[in-house]
Backbone as JSON Lines, residues from 0, in Angstrom:
{"i":0,"aa":"X","n":[-26.83,-12.04,21.4],"ca":[-25.96,-11.17,20.64],"c":[-24.56,-11.19,21.25]}
{"i":1,"aa":"X","n":[-23.55,-11.29,20.38],"ca":[-22.17,-11.34,20.87],"c":[-21.7,-9.96,21.29]}
{"i":2,"aa":"X","n":[-20.85,-9.94,22.27],"ca":[-20.27,-8.69,22.74],"c":[-19.2,-8.24,21.75]}
{"i":3,"aa":"X","n":[-19.19,-6.96,21.41],"ca":[-18.21,-6.44,20.46],"c":[-16.85,-6.32,21.14]}
{"i":4,"aa":"X","n":[-15.83,-6.88,20.5],"ca":[-14.45,-6.77,20.96],"c":[-13.64,-6.19,19.81]}
{"i":5,"aa":"X","n":[-12.89,-5.12,20.01],"ca":[-12.09,-4.54,18.93],"c":[-11.11,-5.57,18.36]}
{"i":6,"aa":"X","n":[-10.85,-5.46,17.07],"ca":[-9.99,-6.41,16.37],"c":[-8.61,-6.51,17.03]}
{"i":7,"aa":"X","n":[-8.07,-5.38,17.47],"ca":[-6.73,-5.35,18.08],"c":[-6.66,-6.17,19.36]}
{"i":8,"aa":"X","n":[-7.79,-6.3,20.05],"ca":[-7.8,-7.0,21.33],"c":[-8.18,-8.47,21.22]}
{"i":9,"aa":"X","n":[-8.49,-8.93,20.02],"ca":[-8.85,-10.34,19.84],"c":[-7.62,-11.23,19.98]}
{"i":10,"aa":"X","n":[-7.85,-12.49,20.3],"ca":[-6.74,-13.44,20.38],"c":[-6.26,-13.74,18.96]}
{"i":11,"aa":"X","n":[-5.06,-14.28,18.86],"ca":[-4.48,-14.58,17.56],"c":[-5.37,-15.55,16.77]}
{"i":12,"aa":"X","n":[-5.9,-16.54,17.45],"ca":[-6.76,-17.54,16.81],"c":[-8.04,-16.89,16.27]}
{"i":13,"aa":"X","n":[-8.64,-16.01,17.07],"ca":[-9.89,-15.35,16.65],"c":[-9.63,-14.38,15.5]}
{"i":14,"aa":"X","n":[-8.47,-13.69,15.52],"ca":[-8.13,-12.79,14.4],"c":[-8.02,-13.58,13.11]}
{"i":15,"aa":"X","n":[-7.35,-14.74,13.16],"ca":[-7.21,-15.57,11.97],"c":[-8.56,-16.04,11.46]}
{"i":16,"aa":"X","n":[-9.45,-16.4,12.39],"ca":[-10.78,-16.85,12.0],"c":[-11.56,-15.72,11.32]}
{"i":17,"aa":"X","n":[-11.49,-14.52,11.87],"ca":[-12.18,-13.39,11.25],"c":[-11.59,-13.06,9.89]}
{"i":18,"aa":"X","n":[-10.26,-13.11,9.77],"ca":[-9.62,-12.85,8.49],"c":[-10.06,-13.86,7.44]}
{"i":19,"aa":"X","n":[-10.12,-15.13,7.84],"ca":[-10.56,-16.18,6.9],"c":[-11.99,-15.93,6.43]}
{"i":20,"aa":"X","n":[-12.86,-15.56,7.35],"ca":[-14.25,-15.27,6.98],"c":[-14.32,-14.08,6.04]}
{"i":21,"aa":"X","n":[-13.52,-13.07,6.3],"ca":[-13.52,-11.88,5.44],"c":[-12.98,-12.16,4.06]}
{"i":22,"aa":"X","n":[-12.01,-13.04,3.94],"ca":[-11.41,-13.34,2.64],"c":[-12.33,-14.16,1.76]}
{"i":23,"aa":"X","n":[-13.2,-14.99,2.36],"ca":[-14.1,-15.78,1.53],"c":[-15.09,-14.87,0.81]}
{"i":24,"aa":"X","n":[-15.42,-13.73,1.41],"ca":[-16.33,-12.78,0.79],"c":[-15.57,-11.64,0.12]}
{"i":25,"aa":"X","n":[-14.27,-11.64,0.22],"ca":[-13.38,-10.6,-0.33],"c":[-13.73,-9.23,0.21]}
{"i":26,"aa":"X","n":[-14.06,-9.16,1.5],"ca":[-14.25,-7.85,2.11],"c":[-12.89,-7.24,2.44]}
{"i":27,"aa":"X","n":[-11.87,-8.08,2.6],"ca":[-10.5,-7.6,2.81],"c":[-9.65,-8.12,1.67]}
{"i":28,"aa":"X","n":[-8.88,-7.26,1.08],"ca":[-8.0,-7.66,0.0],"c":[-6.77,-8.34,0.58]}
{"i":29,"aa":"X","n":[-6.34,-9.49,0.02],"ca":[-5.15,-10.15,0.53],"c":[-3.85,-9.46,0.13]}
{"i":30,"aa":"X","n":[-3.94,-8.47,-0.75],"ca":[-2.75,-7.78,-1.24],"c":[-2.42,-6.62,-0.3]}
{"i":31,"aa":"X","n":[-1.18,-6.56,0.12],"ca":[-0.73,-5.45,0.96],"c":[-0.49,-4.24,0.07]}
{"i":32,"aa":"X","n":[-1.08,-3.13,0.44],"ca":[-0.92,-1.9,-0.35],"c":[-0.32,-0.82,0.54]}
{"i":33,"aa":"X","n":[0.71,-0.17,0.02],"ca":[1.34,0.91,0.77],"c":[1.39,2.14,-0.11]}
{"i":34,"aa":"X","n":[1.35,3.3,0.51],"ca":[1.51,4.53,-0.26],"c":[2.99,4.71,-0.56]}
{"i":35,"aa":"X","n":[3.29,5.33,-1.69],"ca":[4.68,5.56,-2.04],"c":[5.28,6.65,-1.16]}
{"i":36,"aa":"X","n":[6.54,6.48,-0.82],"ca":[7.25,7.49,-0.04],"c":[7.6,8.63,-1.0]}
{"i":37,"aa":"X","n":[7.08,9.84,-0.8],"ca":[7.35,10.92,-1.75],"c":[8.81,11.37,-1.75]}
{"i":38,"aa":"X","n":[9.56,11.08,-0.68],"ca":[10.96,11.51,-0.62],"c":[11.92,10.46,-1.16]}
{"i":39,"aa":"X","n":[11.42,9.28,-1.48],"ca":[12.29,8.2,-1.95],"c":[12.67,8.42,-3.4]}
{"i":40,"aa":"X","n":[13.86,7.97,-3.77],"ca":[14.34,8.08,-5.15],"c":[13.55,7.11,-6.02]}
{"i":41,"aa":"X","n":[13.08,7.59,-7.16],"ca":[12.32,6.76,-8.08],"c":[13.02,6.77,-9.44]}
{"i":42,"aa":"X","n":[13.53,5.64,-9.85],"ca":[14.26,5.56,-11.13],"c":[13.39,5.94,-12.31]}
{"i":43,"aa":"X","n":[12.11,5.58,-12.25],"ca":[11.22,5.88,-13.39],"c":[11.08,7.39,-13.58]}
{"i":44,"aa":"X","n":[11.01,8.15,-12.49],"ca":[10.9,9.6,-12.61],"c":[12.22,10.2,-13.09]}
{"i":45,"aa":"X","n":[13.33,9.65,-12.66],"ca":[14.63,10.2,-13.03],"c":[14.92,10.01,-14.51]}
{"i":46,"aa":"X","n":[14.34,9.01,-15.14],"ca":[14.61,8.7,-16.54],"c":[13.9,9.68,-17.49]}
{"i":47,"aa":"X","n":[12.81,10.29,-17.03],"ca":[12.04,11.18,-17.89],"c":[12.81,12.46,-18.17]}
{"i":48,"aa":"X","n":[12.8,12.88,-19.42],"ca":[13.44,14.14,-19.8],"c":[12.37,15.17,-20.1]}
{"i":49,"aa":"X","n":[12.69,16.45,-19.95],"ca":[11.73,17.49,-20.29],"c":[11.46,17.49,-21.8]}
{"i":50,"aa":"X","n":[10.39,18.15,-22.25],"ca":[10.02,18.14,-23.68],"c":[11.1,18.69,-24.61]}
{"i":51,"aa":"X","n":[12.0,19.55,-24.1],"ca":[13.04,20.1,-24.97],"c":[14.21,19.13,-25.15]}
{"i":52,"aa":"X","n":[14.11,17.96,-24.64],"ca":[15.17,16.96,-24.81],"c":[16.29,17.1,-23.81]}
{"i":53,"aa":"X","n":[16.12,17.93,-22.79],"ca":[17.13,18.08,-21.77],"c":[18.16,19.15,-22.07]}
{"i":54,"aa":"X","n":[17.92,19.96,-23.05],"ca":[18.86,21.03,-23.41],"c":[19.05,22.01,-22.27]}
{"i":55,"aa":"X","n":[17.99,22.29,-21.54],"ca":[18.08,23.25,-20.43],"c":[18.98,22.69,-19.33]}
{"i":56,"aa":"X","n":[18.98,21.37,-19.18],"ca":[19.82,20.76,-18.15],"c":[21.29,20.78,-18.54]}
{"i":57,"aa":"X","n":[21.56,20.7,-19.81],"ca":[22.97,20.65,-20.28],"c":[23.61,22.04,-20.35]}
{"i":58,"aa":"X","n":[22.81,23.12,-20.22],"ca":[23.34,24.47,-20.34],"c":[24.24,24.83,-19.16]}
{"i":59,"aa":"X","n":[24.06,24.16,-18.04],"ca":[24.86,24.52,-16.86],"c":[26.15,23.85,-16.91]}
């Protein structure tokens, strides 16, 4: 039985080999996924108007 070594402590070559093995079975997705930054400006959200057509915003 092989001795368990944490992924972070593996050599670069061994990490690549493990990644290759994982990708053939699709246990790891090759797509990088990040959570959205809630404080970042989002153009799609800024474009949406309230149901009243933005009248409340124009009153000021």
